[in-house]
Each structure stands twice: as C-alpha cells, then as structure tokens.
Steps between C-alpha positions, in 0.01 A plus 500: 500500500520431876312781692584352834671757720692244712750281324428127500715186524361155492659196664361158389581209724555196277748267673245241593575144399235268346503276808129476561447458126735200507699673234865571441400810309488836695150569600465828313606332169195282491293624204152641471367537143845434365684749713692467820286629788768759575464641154134594566597679831796687330260624235273643764801643692620668173152655449560696826794680340744448780854638487634148558378140550715261707440125499625299788597145413700210653842376395495302168171640376638624175167435322328738744766761441455464118127536533550810710732674242570778454405576861747476780544174688600447862597167654366368828777251612285322762120510544410628843161654445356795309661757719845358423408474127476876457847566640692393182318779317615776734833567313288579183297745708786699635446866461149429366245735657134407446265202545602130493231269390574141612314229308494119522609330184242223526201745481493565127167672457520801727256779427687808380226728645543348846883539481448876402290539822778345696757738364290808551478453880715737691645246750522121451245284328418131490274295277226293648242243385196324640517143379220250566752303701773686668692182586878548472498871470603779736222675675469878491433662830348839423453807720173681548602764249555234240887518502698183567611396846691187419499191285506165676613194310259206548765285682534772748139599525256440788176308438309830519739662248452199255136595475599834323422480125705812394830348393838626387562479118876545555550826305631814672588862414768647711682839504851447363648726769409255779503158327853400603457617863171304539630184342795495748245506787314199400551206746462126428311434816220300355407141431692475178808682627485718196506881427146594417436816286169498676680642813573826328162679582563474870854623458380784270241612760770569755650755238157659461404332174148360473434208266200517265319182413401472130258224436471325168302225332639163613470334160770722354755486781548169679840334471588189294658241714343176352429351160127538572544879568705525182219330304247735655697804387534345150109484498471859603756608239317309220175660598646846478673424164201355333284788604750745365516309157132492462465870597739578223281322238594129497237228517566200717252222447580334840720745689577263791674265266720763339835559676690828431850622590575838673599652164237343266358755250185406309335735252140596435244255347751214544322182599662257744339157533515275809823345639754735349839588684691811442855477622710812547575734207182462293342784299189432302354758271142578404251257342705185566339168591689271752327169486476269793787302666772722356815607679695819406817637645735773376277559199361782299183445301384760251153621400262237349715195575363167626670260748399142583325304638780307672780716367831582683677812414837527666727807559611704206197420283319766311178456295442789246162619406241237407748218551360162613639240730273197534462200732797310634756749361808592688701804397812649653711803415311541163337775312190390307431753226167674430243261380723198535353175637629203703169320555588185679745244650823679424815629672653822370803629689771767437331598176379779293188434293388743230162642437209271369724188520308170588675234702337157483415259777797317668772747377793545725808719493811308620664801658734315758791283403579400855737791562362805324178654389465589129254712309248423234390773268183452303391753240169643406213300339688171555301182511635226728330155461412280800776317698777707357835509691703820461851441616653835615688702386286521193322765292184455286461767237178689443226307330673167525325165545607225730348155417342312790740274705807669356822541708652837408867530558606765244369845407203511262487766220217732448192344331662156500351163591703269727428127533730329736366162581555134392346399161186290543534136415199274438517117481162358389370198701786523752265539807317172428828307446627649830190396703523142350866460607410612849216251530731214396 
C-alpha cells in the first residue's frame, strides 16, 4: 500500500536517439543484462506506487512505446531540450493534483530511497551528484541555506562556475499545480538555443518555491550516452546480480566470468562454473550443476540436473529432476524427462523426451523441413544409439531401442528395436587390389 499523502505522477523522458552511440536504435532500448535500460527505470518508478507513469518518446519509436506498456506514452514531435520534452506529458496530467517526478530515461539505476527524499520535500527538488570529473554536466549554484539558486549548463558557465563539483543529475520533482505555468516561462536564451528544464528552479523561486538539493552516489545515476558508459552500467548490473545470486545460496566458482540476465533465478546449492551465460528467462532450481562454457536462455532446470560443459539450451527447454545434458549438446523447445540423458554431441529440438531415456552421441532430431517445425516424441526408458537421425514428426514408444546410425522416419512401437541403415557388405582383399590399381 502507498502511504504517501500526496499523489504522485512520474514522467520519464525517453525520446533520445542513439546518435552518440552510433546506433539507429533509440538510446533507451539499448540493453543492460538482457533488458532495455528503460525497463530498469520503469521498474524503479513502479516501486514508488505512482498514480500514473507517462513515458515521452519521439515519433516512430514504437519499440519504446511497447517497452513502456501498459503505461501512457506521449510523443515529443521535435527535440528542443528537456524543458520542451516534458510538455507532451501535460495533457496526461490535466486535473492531476500532486507531485510530478521527472526522470531521464538514460539513467536506469536511480536509487529509490533518493527519489523518495525528493518526493517528500514540500517545494521543488532536484537530484545532484559529485562526479570525479564534472565535465559536460550542469553546475549547481547553491544558496547559503543549502537550497538551489540555479543550474548553469557547462556551455553557459563561467570559468569559476566550471570549478564547482556539485552537478545536476537531471531529475526533478515539481508540484503538478505549477508545472505547466513554469514550463511556459522557460526561454531558449542559451548557447544551445534549447529549452532547459534546469531553468525551472529560478522560475519557481519567483513564486515562492524553494528547490531542495538531494545528493546521491554518482555510480548509480550518471546518464548513458556512449557505448563505454553502457558497458560500465552492464558491469555494475552484473556485480549486483551476482551478489544477489550468491546471497541466495548459489556458488559461483569465478563470479566475474558468469553473466546473468535481469530475471535470472538460481536456487540454493547450485554450482555455476566459469564462463557461463544466462540469457533472459532462466530459472534454475536447487542442487544443479552448470558446467563451464554453457549458454542458457528461456530455460527451466529442475533440482539435481546437470548441464554442460559447452552446452547450449535455447528457449522453451525444460530439464526435469536429475536430467543430464552433456558437452556440445544443443537443445531447443524440448522437455527432457527426469533422469534422462543426452550426454554429448547432439541436437534435440522441438521434442519431448521421457524419463530415464538415454540419447547416444551424435543423435539429431530433424525438426525443420524448410517450411515448418515438427515434433519428436520419445517415450520413457528409450535407448537411442549413436548417430541416430530422428526425422520428425515421429514417435518412439516406451522402452524401444534405436540401433546406431539409424534414420528413423516412422513411429516405433513400444519395446521394439529399429534398425534403419544399409546392410554391411564386406569384400575380402578389395583394399589391396584398389591400391595396386592406383599405383599403376
């Protein structure tokens, strides 16, 4: 339950292009730990229990709108600065009476506690940081009582002002009753000829509103404008995700070589060896071993199972209890039954494999005919010899045997043996005759 007395609305500015990243993808759609950066920020925004979240995007950014769903989306037709970017959200704030928290979409790891402090302030509030190098950031000019006098963008700052280390983090909390009025008073009389949201504190002061400065740790707030900054945020995210997994009882042999996604779930007493990648949608139960150099995405692994080394488990795969997938095995959209084994060098796709079935080395399911995918159903306690080819759609009954190197094109009855390969032909002495002919 939200115990806040004043209603809250959140506006996220997400219309930025990926220009400085040299990318055609909108900036906020670049991923951190398998999730668009705006997804991280929306999760934090939702945790504040606002009455509404409004995401401001640019024309044609349908992917940003989809990532923002089910929240409201406003379109900024032309980009003319942060002050202008808030205006498209105003129709969604009509008749709203409370606080409006304005956040930058390229700052995905904002601290919820710091945002709460901003919201609690009676007047206006702004977030500030003290980076090691303030280059490129707006400087905070603070009054003797600690309230904000003004924010000066670096391109407009004097040499003396450029020495100030307290910098603008770009996030504001504004009373909804005055936001439209104050935005209308912003002037584009600056070096960039843009409408800066940073002008609002001076405007608010004329109406008797002081601006409170809320300082936060710089490592969790700076914006992402370059690929290097994106990579640094990825590093930060991975550190947090690894620590969380280990706190919950997982063992990482070499944590720095394990890469997790935002939603990875790993159970207690599970061991993860070096150089393992977890894509989105992976849930691993207790007492599992994930051997080195394995890649999992969209997978569920049940208790006691074993994966790898060098295994690739693709979306839709489920390993039941004590199932085993060995080295150089790829599985996709397949359920591997309890105690079943695919130990090495196999591809099993669009399949159901029954409990305690053993699949030999080199087995493949031919699930794609060039147009459609087809399913292979393998029963319980089936033994499949090495280098078998199962041409889907096909069913193998419980307890059946498939001879090595067989090509299976029809269903196999329960407890039957199938041998589907050419008969062996031996010609005594043929090799010597062949070599003699070649020498001549």
